[in-house]
SEMARBA-11725 format. One record per atom (N, C-alpha, C): atom name; x, y, z; chain; residue in three letters. Coordinates in steps of 0.1 Angstrom, whole numbers, padded with zeros to 4 digits. Layout:
! residues N
+------+-------+-------+-------+------+-------+
! nuke !    px !    py !    pz ! bake ! nukol !
+------+-------+-------+-------+------+-------+
!   CA !     X !     Y !     Z !    A !   ALA !
...
+------+-------+-------+-------+------+-------+
//
This chain:
! residues 84
+------+-------+-------+-------+------+-------+
! nuke !    px !    py !    pz ! bake ! nukol !
+------+-------+-------+-------+------+-------+
!    N ! -0425 !  0230 ! -0591 !    A !   MET !
!   CA ! -0430 !  0218 ! -0596 !    A !   MET !
!    C ! -0436 !  0209 ! -0585 !    A !   MET !
!    N ! -0448 !  0204 ! -0587 !    A !   LYS !
!   CA ! -0453 !  0195 ! -0577 !    A !   LYS !
!    C ! -0451 !  0181 ! -0581 !    A !   LYS !
!    N ! -0444 !  0173 ! -0572 !    A !   LEU !
!   CA ! -0441 !  0159 ! -0575 !    A !   LEU !
!    C ! -0451 !  0151 ! -0567 !    A !   LEU !
!    N ! -0461 !  0146 ! -0574 !    A !   LYS !
!   CA ! -0471 !  0138 ! -0568 !    A !   LYS !
!    C ! -0466 !  0123 ! -0567 !    A !   LYS !
!    N ! -0467 !  0118 ! -0555 !    A !   VAL !
!   CA ! -0462 !  0104 ! -0553 !    A !   VAL !
!    C ! -0473 !  0095 ! -0558 !    A !   VAL !
!    N ! -0470 !  0086 ! -0568 !    A !   GLU !
!   CA ! -0481 !  0078 ! -0574 !    A !   GLU !
!    C ! -0487 !  0069 ! -0563 !    A !   GLU !
!    N ! -0500 !  0067 ! -0566 !    A !   SER !
!   CA ! -0509 !  0058 ! -0557 !    A !   SER !
!    C ! -0510 !  0063 ! -0543 !    A !   SER !
!    N ! -0507 !  0076 ! -0541 !    A !   THR !
!   CA ! -0509 !  0082 ! -0527 !    A !   THR !
!    C ! -0515 !  0096 ! -0529 !    A !   THR !
!    N ! -0518 !  0103 ! -0518 !    A !   GLU !
!   CA ! -0522 !  0117 ! -0518 !    A !   GLU !
!    C ! -0511 !  0126 ! -0515 !    A !   GLU !
!    N ! -0499 !  0120 ! -0513 !    A !   ARG !
!   CA ! -0487 !  0128 ! -0509 !    A !   ARG !
!    C ! -0481 !  0135 ! -0521 !    A !   ARG !
!    N ! -0474 !  0146 ! -0518 !    A !   ALA !
!   CA ! -0467 !  0154 ! -0528 !    A !   ALA !
!    C ! -0455 !  0161 ! -0522 !    A !   ALA !
!    N ! -0445 !  0162 ! -0530 !    A !   LEU !
!   CA ! -0433 !  0170 ! -0526 !    A !   LEU !
!    C ! -0433 !  0182 ! -0536 !    A !   LEU !
!    N ! -0427 !  0193 ! -0533 !    A !   TRP !
!   CA ! -0425 !  0204 ! -0542 !    A !   TRP !
!    C ! -0411 !  0206 ! -0544 !    A !   TRP !
!    N ! -0407 !  0209 ! -0557 !    A !   VAL !
!   CA ! -0393 !  0214 ! -0560 !    A !   VAL !
!    C ! -0394 !  0228 ! -0565 !    A !   VAL !
!    N ! -0387 !  0237 ! -0558 !    A !   VAL !
!   CA ! -0388 !  0251 ! -0562 !    A !   VAL !
!    C ! -0374 !  0255 ! -0566 !    A !   VAL !
!    N ! -0373 !  0262 ! -0577 !    A !   LYS !
!   CA ! -0360 !  0267 ! -0582 !    A !   LYS !
!    C ! -0356 !  0280 ! -0576 !    A !   LYS !
!    N ! -0344 !  0280 ! -0569 !    A !   GLY !
!   CA ! -0339 !  0292 ! -0563 !    A !   GLY !
!    C ! -0328 !  0298 ! -0572 !    A !   GLY !
!    N ! -0322 !  0308 ! -0566 !    A !   LYS !
!   CA ! -0311 !  0315 ! -0574 !    A !   LYS !
!    C ! -0299 !  0305 ! -0576 !    A !   LYS !
!    N ! -0296 !  0297 ! -0567 !    A !   ARG !
!   CA ! -0284 !  0288 ! -0568 !    A !   ARG !
!    C ! -0287 !  0274 ! -0569 !    A !   ARG !
!    N ! -0299 !  0269 ! -0567 !    A !   SER !
!   CA ! -0302 !  0255 ! -0566 !    A !   SER !
!    C ! -0317 !  0253 ! -0567 !    A !   SER !
!    N ! -0321 !  0240 ! -0567 !    A !   HIS !
!   CA ! -0334 !  0236 ! -0566 !    A !   HIS !
!    C ! -0336 !  0232 ! -0551 !    A !   HIS !
!    N ! -0348 !  0235 ! -0545 !    A !   TYR !
!   CA ! -0350 !  0232 ! -0531 !    A !   TYR !
!    C ! -0363 !  0223 ! -0530 !    A !   TYR !
!    N ! -0362 !  0214 ! -0520 !    A !   LEU !
!   CA ! -0373 !  0206 ! -0517 !    A !   LEU !
!    C ! -0382 !  0214 ! -0507 !    A !   LEU !
!    N ! -0395 !  0215 ! -0509 !    A !   VAL !
!   CA ! -0404 !  0222 ! -0501 !    A !   VAL !
!    C ! -0415 !  0212 ! -0497 !    A !   VAL !
!    N ! -0418 !  0212 ! -0484 !    A !   ILE !
!   CA ! -0430 !  0205 ! -0479 !    A !   ILE !
!    C ! -0438 !  0216 ! -0474 !    A !   ILE !
!    N ! -0449 !  0219 ! -0480 !    A !   PRO !
!   CA ! -0457 !  0231 ! -0477 !    A !   PRO !
!    C ! -0460 !  0234 ! -0463 !    A !   PRO !
!    N ! -0457 !  0246 ! -0459 !    A !   LEU !
!   CA ! -0459 !  0251 ! -0445 !    A !   LEU !
!    C ! -0450 !  0244 ! -0434 !    A !   LEU !
!    N ! -0441 !  0235 ! -0438 !    A !   HIS !
!   CA ! -0434 !  0228 ! -0428 !    A !   HIS !
!    C ! -0419 !  0228 ! -0430 !    A !   HIS !
!    N ! -0414 !  0228 ! -0443 !    A !   PHE !
!   CA ! -0399 !  0226 ! -0445 !    A !   PHE !
!    C ! -0395 !  0231 ! -0458 !    A !   PHE !
!    N ! -0383 !  0236 ! -0459 !    A !   CYS !
!   CA ! -0376 !  0239 ! -0471 !    A !   CYS !
!    C ! -0361 !  0235 ! -0469 !    A !   CYS !
!    N ! -0355 !  0230 ! -0480 !    A !   SER !
!   CA ! -0341 !  0225 ! -0478 !    A !   SER !
!    C ! -0331 !  0236 ! -0480 !    A !   SER !
!    N ! -0335 !  0249 ! -0481 !    A !   CYS !
!   CA ! -0326 !  0260 ! -0483 !    A !   CYS !
!    C ! -0319 !  0264 ! -0470 !    A !   CYS !
!    N ! -0307 !  0270 ! -0471 !    A !   PRO !
!   CA ! -0300 !  0275 ! -0459 !    A !   PRO !
!    C ! -0308 !  0285 ! -0451 !    A !   PRO !
!    N ! -0316 !  0294 ! -0458 !    A !   ASP !
!   CA ! -0324 !  0304 ! -0451 !    A !   ASP !
!    C ! -0334 !  0298 ! -0441 !    A !   ASP !
!    N ! -0340 !  0287 ! -0445 !    A !   PHE !
!   CA ! -0350 !  0280 ! -0436 !    A !   PHE !
!    C ! -0342 !  0275 ! -0424 !    A !   PHE !
!    N ! -0331 !  0268 ! -0426 !    A !   SER !
!   CA ! -0323 !  0263 ! -0415 !    A !   SER !
!    C ! -0319 !  0274 ! -0405 !    A !   SER !
!    N ! -0314 !  0285 ! -0410 !    A !   ILE !
!   CA ! -0308 !  0295 ! -0402 !    A !   ILE !
!    C ! -0319 !  0304 ! -0396 !    A !   ILE !
!    N ! -0327 !  0310 ! -0404 !    A !   ASN !
!   CA ! -0336 !  0321 ! -0400 !    A !   ASN !
!    C ! -0349 !  0316 ! -0395 !    A !   ASN !
!    N ! -0353 !  0304 ! -0398 !    A !   ILE !
!   CA ! -0366 !  0299 ! -0394 !    A !   ILE !
!    C ! -0364 !  0289 ! -0382 !    A !   ILE !
!    N ! -0356 !  0279 ! -0385 !    A !   THR !
!   CA ! -0354 !  0268 ! -0375 !    A !   THR !
!    C ! -0346 !  0273 ! -0363 !    A !   THR !
!    N ! -0335 !  0279 ! -0366 !    A !   PHE !
!   CA ! -0326 !  0282 ! -0354 !    A !   PHE !
!    C ! -0329 !  0296 ! -0348 !    A !   PHE !
!    N ! -0331 !  0306 ! -0356 !    A !   LYS !
!   CA ! -0333 !  0319 ! -0350 !    A !   LYS !
!    C ! -0347 !  0323 ! -0348 !    A !   LYS !
!    N ! -0357 !  0316 ! -0355 !    A !   GLY !
!   CA ! -0371 !  0319 ! -0354 !    A !   GLY !
!    C ! -0374 !  0333 ! -0358 !    A !   GLY !
!    N ! -0367 !  0339 ! -0368 !    A !   LEU !
!   CA ! -0370 !  0352 ! -0372 !    A !   LEU !
!    C ! -0382 !  0354 ! -0382 !    A !   LEU !
!    N ! -0386 !  0344 ! -0388 !    A !   LYS !
!   CA ! -0397 !  0345 ! -0397 !    A !   LYS !
!    C ! -0404 !  0332 ! -0399 !    A !   LYS !
!    N ! -0416 !  0332 ! -0406 !    A !   ASP !
!   CA ! -0424 !  0320 ! -0407 !    A !   ASP !
!    C ! -0421 !  0311 ! -0419 !    A !   ASP !
!    N ! -0416 !  0318 ! -0430 !    A !   MET !
!   CA ! -0413 !  0310 ! -0442 !    A !   MET !
!    C ! -0402 !  0317 ! -0450 !    A !   MET !
!    N ! -0395 !  0309 ! -0458 !    A !   CYS !
!   CA ! -0385 !  0314 ! -0467 !    A !   CYS !
!    C ! -0392 !  0318 ! -0481 !    A !   CYS !
!    N ! -0384 !  0323 ! -0490 !    A !   TYR !
!   CA ! -0389 !  0327 ! -0503 !    A !   TYR !
!    C ! -0394 !  0315 ! -0510 !    A !   TYR !
!    N ! -0388 !  0303 ! -0509 !    A !   HIS !
!   CA ! -0392 !  0291 ! -0516 !    A !   HIS !
!    C ! -0405 !  0286 ! -0511 !    A !   HIS !
!    N ! -0407 !  0287 ! -0498 !    A !   MET !
!   CA ! -0420 !  0283 ! -0493 !    A !   MET !
!    C ! -0431 !  0293 ! -0498 !    A !   MET !
!    N ! -0428 !  0305 ! -0498 !    A !   LEU !
!   CA ! -0437 !  0315 ! -0503 !    A !   LEU !
!    C ! -0440 !  0313 ! -0517 !    A !   LEU !
!    N ! -0430 !  0310 ! -0525 !    A !   ALA !
!   CA ! -0432 !  0308 ! -0540 !    A !   ALA !
!    C ! -0441 !  0296 ! -0542 !    A !   ALA !
!    N ! -0439 !  0285 ! -0534 !    A !   GLN !
!   CA ! -0447 !  0273 ! -0535 !    A !   GLN !
!    C ! -0462 !  0277 ! -0531 !    A !   GLN !
!    N ! -0464 !  0284 ! -0521 !    A !   PHE !
!   CA ! -0477 !  0288 ! -0517 !    A !   PHE !
!    C ! -0484 !  0296 ! -0527 !    A !   PHE !
!    N ! -0477 !  0306 ! -0534 !    A !   ILE !
!   CA ! -0483 !  0314 ! -0544 !    A !   ILE !
!    C ! -0486 !  0305 ! -0556 !    A !   ILE !
!    N ! -0477 !  0297 ! -0560 !    A !   ALA !
!   CA ! -0479 !  0288 ! -0572 !    A !   ALA !
!    C ! -0491 !  0279 ! -0570 !    A !   ALA !
!    N ! -0493 !  0273 ! -0558 !    A !   GLU !
!   CA ! -0504 !  0265 ! -0555 !    A !   GLU !
!    C ! -0517 !  0273 ! -0555 !    A !   GLU !
!    N ! -0517 !  0284 ! -0549 !    A !   ALA !
!   CA ! -0529 !  0292 ! -0548 !    A !   ALA !
!    C ! -0534 !  0297 ! -0561 !    A !   ALA !
!    N ! -0524 !  0300 ! -0570 !    A !   SER !
!   CA ! -0527 !  0306 ! -0583 !    A !   SER !
!    C ! -0529 !  0295 ! -0594 !    A !   SER !
!    N ! -0526 !  0282 ! -0590 !    A !   GLY !
!   CA ! -0527 !  0271 ! -0600 !    A !   GLY !
!    C ! -0516 !  0271 ! -0611 !    A !   GLY !
!    N ! -0506 !  0279 ! -0609 !    A !   ARG !
!   CA ! -0495 !  0280 ! -0619 !    A !   ARG !
!    C ! -0483 !  0272 ! -0615 !    A !   ARG !
!    N ! -0484 !  0259 ! -0618 !    A !   TYR !
!   CA ! -0473 !  0250 ! -0615 !    A !   TYR !
!    C ! -0475 !  0237 ! -0624 !    A !   TYR !
!    N ! -0464 !  0230 ! -0625 !    A !   VAL !
!   CA ! -0464 !  0218 ! -0633 !    A !   VAL !
!    C ! -0465 !  0206 ! -0623 !    A !   VAL !
!    N ! -0473 !  0196 ! -0626 !    A !   VAL !
!   CA ! -0474 !  0184 ! -0618 !    A !   VAL !
!    C ! -0467 !  0172 ! -0625 !    A !   VAL !
!    N ! -0458 !  0165 ! -0618 !    A !   ARG !
!   CA ! -0452 !  0153 ! -0623 !    A !   ARG !
!    C ! -0454 !  0142 ! -0613 !    A !   ARG !
!    N ! -0458 !  0131 ! -0618 !    A !   GLU !
!   CA ! -0461 !  0119 ! -0609 !    A !   GLU !
!    C ! -0448 !  0111 ! -0609 !    A !   GLU !
!    N ! -0444 !  0108 ! -0597 !    A !   ILE !
!   CA ! -0432 !  0099 ! -0595 !    A !   ILE !
!    C ! -0435 !  0087 ! -0587 !    A !   ILE !
!    N ! -0428 !  0076 ! -0590 !    A !   PRO !
!   CA ! -0430 !  0064 ! -0582 !    A !   PRO !
!    C ! -0425 !  0066 ! -0568 !    A !   PRO !
!    N ! -0432 !  0060 ! -0558 !    A !   LYS !
!   CA ! -0428 !  0062 ! -0544 !    A !   LYS !
!    C ! -0413 !  0057 ! -0542 !    A !   LYS !
!    N ! -0408 !  0048 ! -0550 !    A !   GLU !
!   CA ! -0394 !  0044 ! -0548 !    A !   GLU !
!    C ! -0384 !  0055 ! -0551 !    A !   GLU !
!    N ! -0388 !  0066 ! -0558 !    A !   LEU !
!   CA ! -0379 !  0077 ! -0561 !    A !   LEU !
!    C ! -0379 !  0088 ! -0550 !    A !   LEU !
!    N ! -0389 !  0087 ! -0541 !    A !   VAL !
!   CA ! -0389 !  0097 ! -0530 !    A !   VAL !
!    C ! -0376 !  0099 ! -0523 !    A !   VAL !
!    N ! -0370 !  0087 ! -0518 !    A !   PRO !
!   CA ! -0357 !  0089 ! -0512 !    A !   PRO !
!    C ! -0346 !  0095 ! -0520 !    A !   PRO !
!    N ! -0346 !  0093 ! -0533 !    A !   TRP !
!   CA ! -0336 !  0099 ! -0542 !    A !   TRP !
!    C ! -0338 !  0114 ! -0542 !    A !   TRP !
!    N ! -0350 !  0119 ! -0543 !    A !   PHE !
!   CA ! -0353 !  0134 ! -0542 !    A !   PHE !
!    C ! -0349 !  0139 ! -0529 !    A !   PHE !
!    N ! -0352 !  0133 ! -0518 !    A !   ILE !
!   CA ! -0348 !  0138 ! -0505 !    A !   ILE !
!    C ! -0333 !  0138 ! -0504 !    A !   ILE !
!    N ! -0326 !  0127 ! -0508 !    A !   ASP !
!   CA ! -0311 !  0127 ! -0507 !    A !   ASP !
!    C ! -0305 !  0138 ! -0516 !    A !   ASP !
!    N ! -0310 !  0141 ! -0527 !    A !   ASN !
!   CA ! -0304 !  0150 ! -0537 !    A !   ASN !
!    C ! -0308 !  0164 ! -0535 !    A !   ASN !
!    N ! -0319 !  0167 ! -0528 !    A !   LEU !
!   CA ! -0323 !  0181 ! -0526 !    A !   LEU !
!    C ! -0321 !  0186 ! -0512 !    A !   LEU !
!    N ! -0317 !  0178 ! -0503 !    A !   ILE !
!   CA ! -0314 !  0182 ! -0489 !    A !   ILE !
!    C ! -0299 !  0181 ! -0488 !    A !   ILE !
!    N ! -0292 !  0192 ! -0485 !    A !   PRO !
!   CA ! -0278 !  0192 ! -0484 !    A !   PRO !
!    C ! -0273 !  0183 ! -0472 !    A !   PRO !
!    N ! -0262 !  0176 ! -0475 !    A !   SER !
!   CA ! -0257 !  0168 ! -0464 !    A !   SER !
!    C ! -0244 !  0174 ! -0460 !    A !   SER !
!    N ! -0240 !  0171 ! -0448 !    A !   GLU !
!   CA ! -0228 !  0178 ! -0442 !    A !   GLU !
!    C ! -0216 !  0168 ! -0442 !    A !   GLU !
+------+-------+-------+-------+------+-------+
//
């Protein structure tokens, strides 16, 4: 799902995984453990499954768009990025 931030050109993506929903910033970030471990720390690959799913969804036009107020962006970030 593409979350378009109202009154801006910015967007966040939420991708459903096997265990959770993940925040994806296309070509830059995913909140899943695979991104943290195998991309950020080990440098083993360029993208995780969720980033690939987002890329395919956007390229094929098969996704839902929801507009959210910019005041809700911190809530999505807080709730979709695991804290330690």
